[in-house]
N, C-alpha and C positions, 0 to 999 in steps of 0.2 A: 535322023536329026530330030531333036526334041521339039515338040510343038510349043505354041505360046502358053504362058501361064494365065490362069483365069482368076479374076477377083470375084469374091462372093461375100456379101454381108450375111452373117448368121445370127439369128435371134434366139435360136434354141441350140445349145451346145451339144445336145444329143445327136445333131446332124454331123458332128465331127468325131471320128473314131478316137477314143481315149488314148489308145496306144500311139497314134500319130501325134496328137497334141502333146502328150507327155514327153515324147522324144525331143520335141523342140523346147519344152520347158526346162529341161536339164536337171530335174530332180528337186527344184525349189518347191517346198510344200505349198506355198501360197499361189503358185502358178499352175499347179496341177489341175487337170480336167476335173478331178473329184472335188477340189475345193470350190471352184467356180460353180460347178453343178449343184453343190450343196447350197450355196448362196441363192441360186436361182430357184431351185426346186422346193425350197422351204419358205419361199416368199420374202426373203430378206432383201435381195437385190433384184427387183423387177420393175416393170413400167409403173406399177402401182405404188412403189416406194420411191420413185424418181430415178431409178437405175434401169433404164431399158437397154438390154444387151443388143449391141450392134457390132458384134465381133467381126473384124475385118480379116478375111482369110485369103490366101493365095494358093492356088492349086495347080498341080501338073497332072492333069487327068484326075485320078482318084487319090493322088498323093498330096498331102498337105505340105506345102513348102514354107509358109510363113503365116503368122497370125498375130493380131493385135487385140487384146481384151478391151474393147471399146464400148462405152456406154453413152446413150443419149440422156443427158441430165437435165432435170427441171429445177434443180436447186444445187447448192454447193455443200450440203451436209455430207459427213463421212469421208471427206477427202484429205484433211490435215494439211492442205496447202491452201491458204485462205485467200480467196478472191472476192470476198463480199464487197470490198470498196470498189472494185471494178464493176461489179453488177450494179451497185448503187449509182455510180457515175453514169452508166448507160441509162438507168431509169430516169435520172434527173435531166438527161438530155432527150428524153422521149424515145429511146431506143430499147430494143429487147435484147437482153443478155442471155436469157434462157429461151429455148433449149441450147445447150452447148454439148460438145463431144469431149469426153474425158476417158483417157486410157489409164486404168488404175486397177488395183485390187481393192474392191470396196471395203471400207472401214479398216484398212490395214496399211499404216504408214511404213511399209517394209520395202527397202530397196531391193530391186531385182530387175532382170531384163523385162522390158515391156514389148519391144519388137522381137518376137520370137521367130527366128528365121534360120533356115539351113545354110544359106549363102549370103554374102554381102550384097549381091545383086538383088536377091529376093527381098532383103531388108530395105534397100533403097526403093524398090518398086512399091513396097507396102507403105512406107512413109509418104511417098508421093501420092498414093491413092488416098491415104488418110487426110492429107492436106486438101486434096480435091474435094473429098466428101464434106470437109468442114466448110466449104464455100456455101453450103446450103443452110448453115446455122451461124451463130455469132463467132465461134472460136473452137480451137482444139487445144487440149491440155493433156500432157503426158507426164504422169506423176511418179516420182521416186525411181527413175531409171538410174543405173550406175553411171559414173561420170563419163566413161568412154562412149556410151550410147547417147548421153546427153550432148556430147560434143558433135556426134554425127547428126543429131536432130538440129543443132544450131547451124551446121553446114547446109542443112536442107531448108533453112529459112525460119526456124523457130527461135524464140527468145528464151534465154535460160534464166532460171531463178534458183537461188540457193537458200537452204535452211540449215538448222542445226539440230541434231539428235545427240544422245549420249550413249556410247557403247563401251562395254567392258571387254578387255582383251586378256586372254589367258596365255602367257608365254610358256606354260608348262608347270603350273603350280601342282604340288602333290597334296597339299592340305590348305584349309581355309586360313590357318595360322600363318602359313608361308606367304599367302597373299597379304594378310594383315601386316606382316613384317616389312612390306615394301612401302607402306603408307607413312605419312608424317605422324608425329606423336598425337596431335589433336584429332586427326581423322581416325586413327586406330582406336583412340579412347572413345570417340563417339560411337563407333560401330559396336564396340564391346558393351557400352552402356545400353544401346538399342537392344542388343540380343539378351542382355541380362534382364531387362524389364519384361520381356516376353516370357523368358523362363520363369521368373518369379511370379508371373501371373498364372502359372500352372499350365502353360500351353505347350503341346507337343505337336510334331508334324509327321505326316506320312506322304510319301511320293507314290502316286498311282500312274502306271504307264499303260497306254493303249487299252487293251482289252481287259485290264484290271479295273478300269473305270466302269462301275456298274450304273444301272439306270437310276438308282437313288442318288449316286454321286452327281450325275448330270442334273437331276432335279434340284439338288441343293446348290450346285454351282450356279445354275441359271437364276435361282432365287437371289443369291449373292450379287450376281451381275446386275439384275434388275434393281436391287436396292441401291447399288452404287450410282446407277444412272438417275434414279429418283432423287437421291441425296444431292445431286448436282442439277436438279430441276431440268432434266433432259429425258428424252424418250430412248429406250434401248433400241439398237439397230438389229440385234440378233435375237434368236428365240431358241427354245428348248429343242425344237425339231432340228435346227441347224447344228447345235452342239452334239446332239445324239448322232446325227448323220456323220459328223466328223469322226466320232468314235468308231463308227462302222467302216468308213471308207479310207481313213488315214490313221489307223491306230499306231503305226510305227513312228509317227511324228509327234505324239501327244504325251505331255507330262502335266498331270493335275497335282498341285500341291494342296494338301488339306490340313488345316489347323484345327486341333481338337483340344477341348478342355473337359476333363472328367469323362473322356471317351465320346464326347458329343462334338460334332463339327460346328465350328463358329466362323470359319472363313475359308476361302479357297482361291487359287489362282491357276489359270490355264496358260500353258506355254506350248509352243510348237518348236520342234528341234530337228536338226540333222546331225550328221557326224561332225560338221564344222561350225554350226551356229545354233544358238537358242534364241527364240523370239518371245519376249514377254508380251502377253496379249491382254487378258482380261482378269479382273479380280473383284472380290466383294467380301463383305463381312456382315454378320447379323448384328453386330454391336461394336462399339469403340473400345479398343485396348491400346494403350500407348505403344507405339512402334510396331504394332502388328502388321501394318502395311509394308514397312521396310523388310521385316523378316519374311513374310509370306511371298512377296513379289520379287525381292532382290536377293537377300542372303541365302534363302533356300535354293534359288536358281543358281547362284554362284557356287554353292556346294555341289549342286548337280553337275555343273560344267566342269568343275575340278575333278569330280569323281569319274566323269566320262571322257575327260581330255578334250572337251569342246572348246574351240579356240576363241569364240566370241559370243557375247551376250548383248543383243540389241533390246534395250529396255523400253522401246516404244517412243511416242512423240513427246517432245518438250521435256521439262523437268531438270532445272539446274541443281535441284537438291541431290541429283544422282552424282554430281561431281564430287561431293564430299564422301561418297561411298565407293570411290574407285573407278567411276565411269569417266570417260574423256570425250570431248566434243568431236563430232564427226559431221562433215558437211554433207547435206543431202541436196538432190537436184530435182528440178522439174523443168519442162519445156512448154512453151505457150505460143500460140499463133492466133491473132485476132483479125477478123476479116475487115473491120472498119479501120481505114488507114490512119485517121487522126487519133483514134484511141490506141491503136498499136504503137504510134510514135510516143504518146504520153506514157504508156506502160513501159516501153523500152527505156525511157529516161528514168522512170521510177525504179526499174529493176537495177539500173546501173548504180543509182544512189544506195539502194538496199544492199546490193552485193558488197559495196565498200563498207557499209555498216556491219554486215555479217563477218567480213574479214577482220575488222577491228575487234568485234566481240569474241571471235575465236582466239585472237591474240591475247585478249584480256583473260579469257578462261584458262589459256595455257599458263599464264602467269600464276594462276591459282591452283596449279596442279596438286592433287592430293598425295602424290608420290614423293618420297624422300629423294633428295639429290644423291647421286652415287656415293659421295664422300660422307654423307650425314650418318651419324651413329643412330642406332635405334633408341 
């Protein structure tokens, strides 16, 4: 007869065998042991940056049965589910919102399992343990789970929140022109104009995969990434050590798009991918060229998906401008629990109003579909 499962909070992921963790992660690159370890060991997601790992794990002896990538947060940066108003309301009433517990992939608004578990019973035990642990802080937030998992979290007593991203779906295009042919005339014309401006600027592109990405490529990409953050008056979350580490430990998932003029790199974009999906992540340029962002981040990635038969491209957070380029709205989910009952009640009412607004906005976006109606001529 099996013994009772044991809960353990892990601050150092080196204490968890990578093989066991990855077996639960199911092949998602952002959930792999190597990805989290790279974030932690290069100083990007640590207690010093406001992301103290408190990974909640469930063990059967030496075998890992469930895990939740949980962080003790001292701020709300790098989450992409914005709760600053909640924190401000706490502060105005003399209450502490931070620290809080957040289950997420730091700096990555990518949907994927958060409660990694071998069985439904282990999943329920882990969620119950997370809610109990949250009683020592203000709140628990589980960000970007798939809808089915979000519904399970709601059944466990958490409040659900919806957001919108824009994803591109590949039904089996053979060429980029075949994709263009499915768009309305004005959208097709816009994309062709975008691409022509970049070509006329004398810019060419190279795709570098995994171990083809050399040390100099990583240095240039990091420079571009830092320039983009500075241009937005923000501090970059990630560093050269992290990107280099990704190249070493997850090369099979990496695509670096490099834009060059006269043989010299001027921009680059980093994507992660699997056989099923490509995730647009970070980009930057050393100077402004009209439409360079769209070509480097979107059109080159779409070309790659079509060439590889990848069925979906998740372009990252926000960005209604993606709609005109063949991306469609996709609802994202998060789950929240607040210890303070009055604030929990207020947030629950706010989320109900917000969800209605999200639903209306999705309907409005659907009416602006970039795709031709079936009977429409090209």
